[in-house]
Chimera marker file (.cmm) of the C-alpha trace (Angstrom):
<marker_set name="trace">
<marker id="1" x="3.880" y="0.122" z="-23.178" r="1" g="1" b="0" radius="0.5"/>
<marker id="2" x="0.971" y="1.073" z="-20.901" r="1" g="1" b="0" radius="0.5"/>
<marker id="3" x="-2.620" y="0.689" z="-22.059" r="1" g="1" b="0" radius="0.5"/>
<marker id="4" x="-4.831" y="3.771" z="-22.135" r="1" g="1" b="0" radius="0.5"/>
<marker id="5" x="-5.669" y="4.990" z="-18.641" r="1" g="1" b="0" radius="0.5"/>
<marker id="6" x="-9.192" y="4.187" z="-17.519" r="1" g="1" b="0" radius="0.5"/>
<marker id="7" x="-10.977" y="6.589" z="-15.151" r="1" g="1" b="0" radius="0.5"/>
<marker id="8" x="-12.815" y="3.955" z="-13.098" r="1" g="1" b="0" radius="0.5"/>
<marker id="9" x="-10.721" y="1.984" z="-10.605" r="1" g="1" b="0" radius="0.5"/>
<marker id="10" x="-10.221" y="-1.605" z="-11.669" r="1" g="1" b="0" radius="0.5"/>
<marker id="11" x="-11.331" y="-4.433" z="-9.410" r="1" g="1" b="0" radius="0.5"/>
<marker id="12" x="-8.411" y="-5.599" z="-7.306" r="1" g="1" b="0" radius="0.5"/>
<marker id="13" x="-6.535" y="-7.843" z="-9.716" r="1" g="1" b="0" radius="0.5"/>
<marker id="14" x="-3.156" y="-8.132" z="-8.068" r="1" g="1" b="0" radius="0.5"/>
<marker id="15" x="-0.809" y="-10.963" z="-8.904" r="1" g="1" b="0" radius="0.5"/>
<marker id="16" x="0.002" y="-13.146" z="-5.924" r="1" g="1" b="0" radius="0.5"/>
<marker id="17" x="3.573" y="-13.071" z="-4.650" r="1" g="1" b="0" radius="0.5"/>
<marker id="18" x="4.381" y="-9.519" z="-5.790" r="1" g="1" b="0" radius="0.5"/>
<marker id="19" x="5.677" y="-6.787" z="-3.499" r="1" g="1" b="0" radius="0.5"/>
<marker id="20" x="2.440" y="-4.895" z="-4.126" r="1" g="1" b="0" radius="0.5"/>
<marker id="21" x="0.421" y="-7.928" z="-2.994" r="1" g="1" b="0" radius="0.5"/>
<marker id="22" x="2.694" y="-8.239" z="0.064" r="1" g="1" b="0" radius="0.5"/>
<marker id="23" x="2.123" y="-4.551" z="0.874" r="1" g="1" b="0" radius="0.5"/>
<marker id="24" x="-1.656" y="-4.964" z="0.544" r="1" g="1" b="0" radius="0.5"/>
<marker id="25" x="-1.578" y="-7.978" z="2.883" r="1" g="1" b="0" radius="0.5"/>
<marker id="26" x="0.495" y="-6.031" z="5.437" r="1" g="1" b="0" radius="0.5"/>
<marker id="27" x="-1.960" y="-3.127" z="5.396" r="1" g="1" b="0" radius="0.5"/>
<marker id="28" x="-4.931" y="-5.481" z="5.817" r="1" g="1" b="0" radius="0.5"/>
<marker id="29" x="-3.550" y="-6.902" z="9.084" r="1" g="1" b="0" radius="0.5"/>
<marker id="30" x="-5.231" y="-5.620" z="12.272" r="1" g="1" b="0" radius="0.5"/>
<marker id="31" x="-1.905" y="-4.117" z="13.406" r="1" g="1" b="0" radius="0.5"/>
<marker id="32" x="-1.322" y="-2.462" z="10.017" r="1" g="1" b="0" radius="0.5"/>
<marker id="33" x="2.219" y="-1.556" z="8.947" r="1" g="1" b="0" radius="0.5"/>
<marker id="34" x="4.656" y="1.326" z="9.340" r="1" g="1" b="0" radius="0.5"/>
<marker id="35" x="6.770" y="2.706" z="6.498" r="1" g="1" b="0" radius="0.5"/>
<marker id="36" x="9.833" y="1.175" z="8.197" r="1" g="1" b="0" radius="0.5"/>
<marker id="37" x="8.190" y="-2.269" z="8.232" r="1" g="1" b="0" radius="0.5"/>
<marker id="38" x="7.155" y="-1.911" z="4.574" r="1" g="1" b="0" radius="0.5"/>
<marker id="39" x="10.705" y="-0.834" z="3.590" r="1" g="1" b="0" radius="0.5"/>
<marker id="40" x="12.163" y="-3.833" z="5.436" r="1" g="1" b="0" radius="0.5"/>
<marker id="41" x="9.729" y="-6.302" z="3.841" r="1" g="1" b="0" radius="0.5"/>
<marker id="42" x="9.920" y="-4.976" z="0.269" r="1" g="1" b="0" radius="0.5"/>
<marker id="43" x="13.442" y="-3.461" z="0.071" r="1" g="1" b="0" radius="0.5"/>
<marker id="44" x="11.828" y="-0.307" z="-1.380" r="1" g="1" b="0" radius="0.5"/>
<marker id="45" x="12.880" y="3.211" z="-0.450" r="1" g="1" b="0" radius="0.5"/>
<marker id="46" x="10.507" y="4.969" z="1.974" r="1" g="1" b="0" radius="0.5"/>
<marker id="47" x="9.328" y="7.431" z="-0.703" r="1" g="1" b="0" radius="0.5"/>
<marker id="48" x="8.578" y="4.516" z="-3.040" r="1" g="1" b="0" radius="0.5"/>
<marker id="49" x="6.478" y="2.786" z="-0.378" r="1" g="1" b="0" radius="0.5"/>
<marker id="50" x="4.478" y="5.973" z="0.224" r="1" g="1" b="0" radius="0.5"/>
<marker id="51" x="4.101" y="6.436" z="-3.534" r="1" g="1" b="0" radius="0.5"/>
<marker id="52" x="2.665" y="2.945" z="-3.996" r="1" g="1" b="0" radius="0.5"/>
<marker id="53" x="0.222" y="3.540" z="-1.127" r="1" g="1" b="0" radius="0.5"/>
<marker id="54" x="-1.050" y="6.849" z="-2.516" r="1" g="1" b="0" radius="0.5"/>
<marker id="55" x="-0.730" y="6.150" z="-6.240" r="1" g="1" b="0" radius="0.5"/>
<marker id="56" x="-1.472" y="2.482" z="-6.772" r="1" g="1" b="0" radius="0.5"/>
<marker id="57" x="-3.554" y="1.446" z="-3.780" r="1" g="1" b="0" radius="0.5"/>
<marker id="58" x="-5.572" y="4.645" z="-3.283" r="1" g="1" b="0" radius="0.5"/>
<marker id="59" x="-5.876" y="6.105" z="-6.785" r="1" g="1" b="0" radius="0.5"/>
<marker id="60" x="-5.558" y="3.131" z="-9.134" r="1" g="1" b="0" radius="0.5"/>
<marker id="61" x="-7.218" y="0.389" z="-7.054" r="1" g="1" b="0" radius="0.5"/>
<marker id="62" x="-9.569" y="2.682" z="-5.121" r="1" g="1" b="0" radius="0.5"/>
<marker id="63" x="-8.664" y="1.273" z="-1.701" r="1" g="1" b="0" radius="0.5"/>
<marker id="64" x="-9.133" y="3.425" z="1.410" r="1" g="1" b="0" radius="0.5"/>
<marker id="65" x="-5.833" y="3.605" z="3.283" r="1" g="1" b="0" radius="0.5"/>
<marker id="66" x="-5.762" y="5.444" z="6.596" r="1" g="1" b="0" radius="0.5"/>
<marker id="67" x="-2.908" y="6.263" z="8.930" r="1" g="1" b="0" radius="0.5"/>
<marker id="68" x="-2.794" y="6.751" z="12.679" r="1" g="1" b="0" radius="0.5"/>
<marker id="69" x="0.022" y="7.829" z="14.983" r="1" g="1" b="0" radius="0.5"/>
<marker id="70" x="0.828" y="5.193" z="17.597" r="1" g="1" b="0" radius="0.5"/>
<marker id="71" x="3.214" y="5.530" z="20.530" r="1" g="1" b="0" radius="0.5"/>
<marker id="72" x="6.406" y="3.600" z="19.877" r="1" g="1" b="0" radius="0.5"/>
<marker id="73" x="5.592" y="2.920" z="16.209" r="1" g="1" b="0" radius="0.5"/>
<marker id="74" x="4.875" y="6.300" z="14.635" r="1" g="1" b="0" radius="0.5"/>
<marker id="75" x="2.534" y="6.445" z="11.621" r="1" g="1" b="0" radius="0.5"/>
<marker id="76" x="0.772" y="3.134" z="11.071" r="1" g="1" b="0" radius="0.5"/>
<marker id="77" x="-1.041" y="2.550" z="7.780" r="1" g="1" b="0" radius="0.5"/>
<marker id="78" x="-4.087" y="0.313" z="7.363" r="1" g="1" b="0" radius="0.5"/>
<marker id="79" x="-6.592" y="-0.485" z="4.622" r="1" g="1" b="0" radius="0.5"/>
<marker id="80" x="-9.915" y="0.492" z="6.165" r="1" g="1" b="0" radius="0.5"/>
<link id1="1" id2="2" r="1" g="1" b="0" radius="0.2"/>
<link id1="2" id2="3" r="1" g="1" b="0" radius="0.2"/>
<link id1="3" id2="4" r="1" g="1" b="0" radius="0.2"/>
<link id1="4" id2="5" r="1" g="1" b="0" radius="0.2"/>
<link id1="5" id2="6" r="1" g="1" b="0" radius="0.2"/>
<link id1="6" id2="7" r="1" g="1" b="0" radius="0.2"/>
<link id1="7" id2="8" r="1" g="1" b="0" radius="0.2"/>
<link id1="8" id2="9" r="1" g="1" b="0" radius="0.2"/>
<link id1="9" id2="10" r="1" g="1" b="0" radius="0.2"/>
<link id1="10" id2="11" r="1" g="1" b="0" radius="0.2"/>
<link id1="11" id2="12" r="1" g="1" b="0" radius="0.2"/>
<link id1="12" id2="13" r="1" g="1" b="0" radius="0.2"/>
<link id1="13" id2="14" r="1" g="1" b="0" radius="0.2"/>
<link id1="14" id2="15" r="1" g="1" b="0" radius="0.2"/>
<link id1="15" id2="16" r="1" g="1" b="0" radius="0.2"/>
<link id1="16" id2="17" r="1" g="1" b="0" radius="0.2"/>
<link id1="17" id2="18" r="1" g="1" b="0" radius="0.2"/>
<link id1="18" id2="19" r="1" g="1" b="0" radius="0.2"/>
<link id1="19" id2="20" r="1" g="1" b="0" radius="0.2"/>
<link id1="20" id2="21" r="1" g="1" b="0" radius="0.2"/>
<link id1="21" id2="22" r="1" g="1" b="0" radius="0.2"/>
<link id1="22" id2="23" r="1" g="1" b="0" radius="0.2"/>
<link id1="23" id2="24" r="1" g="1" b="0" radius="0.2"/>
<link id1="24" id2="25" r="1" g="1" b="0" radius="0.2"/>
<link id1="25" id2="26" r="1" g="1" b="0" radius="0.2"/>
<link id1="26" id2="27" r="1" g="1" b="0" radius="0.2"/>
<link id1="27" id2="28" r="1" g="1" b="0" radius="0.2"/>
<link id1="28" id2="29" r="1" g="1" b="0" radius="0.2"/>
<link id1="29" id2="30" r="1" g="1" b="0" radius="0.2"/>
<link id1="30" id2="31" r="1" g="1" b="0" radius="0.2"/>
<link id1="31" id2="32" r="1" g="1" b="0" radius="0.2"/>
<link id1="32" id2="33" r="1" g="1" b="0" radius="0.2"/>
<link id1="33" id2="34" r="1" g="1" b="0" radius="0.2"/>
<link id1="34" id2="35" r="1" g="1" b="0" radius="0.2"/>
<link id1="35" id2="36" r="1" g="1" b="0" radius="0.2"/>
<link id1="36" id2="37" r="1" g="1" b="0" radius="0.2"/>
<link id1="37" id2="38" r="1" g="1" b="0" radius="0.2"/>
<link id1="38" id2="39" r="1" g="1" b="0" radius="0.2"/>
<link id1="39" id2="40" r="1" g="1" b="0" radius="0.2"/>
<link id1="40" id2="41" r="1" g="1" b="0" radius="0.2"/>
<link id1="41" id2="42" r="1" g="1" b="0" radius="0.2"/>
<link id1="42" id2="43" r="1" g="1" b="0" radius="0.2"/>
<link id1="43" id2="44" r="1" g="1" b="0" radius="0.2"/>
<link id1="44" id2="45" r="1" g="1" b="0" radius="0.2"/>
<link id1="45" id2="46" r="1" g="1" b="0" radius="0.2"/>
<link id1="46" id2="47" r="1" g="1" b="0" radius="0.2"/>
<link id1="47" id2="48" r="1" g="1" b="0" radius="0.2"/>
<link id1="48" id2="49" r="1" g="1" b="0" radius="0.2"/>
<link id1="49" id2="50" r="1" g="1" b="0" radius="0.2"/>
<link id1="50" id2="51" r="1" g="1" b="0" radius="0.2"/>
<link id1="51" id2="52" r="1" g="1" b="0" radius="0.2"/>
<link id1="52" id2="53" r="1" g="1" b="0" radius="0.2"/>
<link id1="53" id2="54" r="1" g="1" b="0" radius="0.2"/>
<link id1="54" id2="55" r="1" g="1" b="0" radius="0.2"/>
<link id1="55" id2="56" r="1" g="1" b="0" radius="0.2"/>
<link id1="56" id2="57" r="1" g="1" b="0" radius="0.2"/>
<link id1="57" id2="58" r="1" g="1" b="0" radius="0.2"/>
<link id1="58" id2="59" r="1" g="1" b="0" radius="0.2"/>
<link id1="59" id2="60" r="1" g="1" b="0" radius="0.2"/>
<link id1="60" id2="61" r="1" g="1" b="0" radius="0.2"/>
<link id1="61" id2="62" r="1" g="1" b="0" radius="0.2"/>
<link id1="62" id2="63" r="1" g="1" b="0" radius="0.2"/>
<link id1="63" id2="64" r="1" g="1" b="0" radius="0.2"/>
<link id1="64" id2="65" r="1" g="1" b="0" radius="0.2"/>
<link id1="65" id2="66" r="1" g="1" b="0" radius="0.2"/>
<link id1="66" id2="67" r="1" g="1" b="0" radius="0.2"/>
<link id1="67" id2="68" r="1" g="1" b="0" radius="0.2"/>
<link id1="68" id2="69" r="1" g="1" b="0" radius="0.2"/>
<link id1="69" id2="70" r="1" g="1" b="0" radius="0.2"/>
<link id1="70" id2="71" r="1" g="1" b="0" radius="0.2"/>
<link id1="71" id2="72" r="1" g="1" b="0" radius="0.2"/>
<link id1="72" id2="73" r="1" g="1" b="0" radius="0.2"/>
<link id1="73" id2="74" r="1" g="1" b="0" radius="0.2"/>
<link id1="74" id2="75" r="1" g="1" b="0" radius="0.2"/>
<link id1="75" id2="76" r="1" g="1" b="0" radius="0.2"/>
<link id1="76" id2="77" r="1" g="1" b="0" radius="0.2"/>
<link id1="77" id2="78" r="1" g="1" b="0" radius="0.2"/>
<link id1="78" id2="79" r="1" g="1" b="0" radius="0.2"/>
<link id1="79" id2="80" r="1" g="1" b="0" radius="0.2"/>
</marker_set>
């Protein structure tokens, strides 16, 4: 089902309108996004949202995603 895994990250070729594309857009905003906001927007479980951030965005697409703790919001994730 899946093609052979390639070591080099692929250029960002996300389909528009997918939950992954929505997540990427949320993380690119200046205010970033919390796990709770991602869960609400995508209807994913929290562990799934974190998995997509670390697995797909960081490892597969090679994006740099950072997190900061903010008062009143908790951990906020952003693509840097």
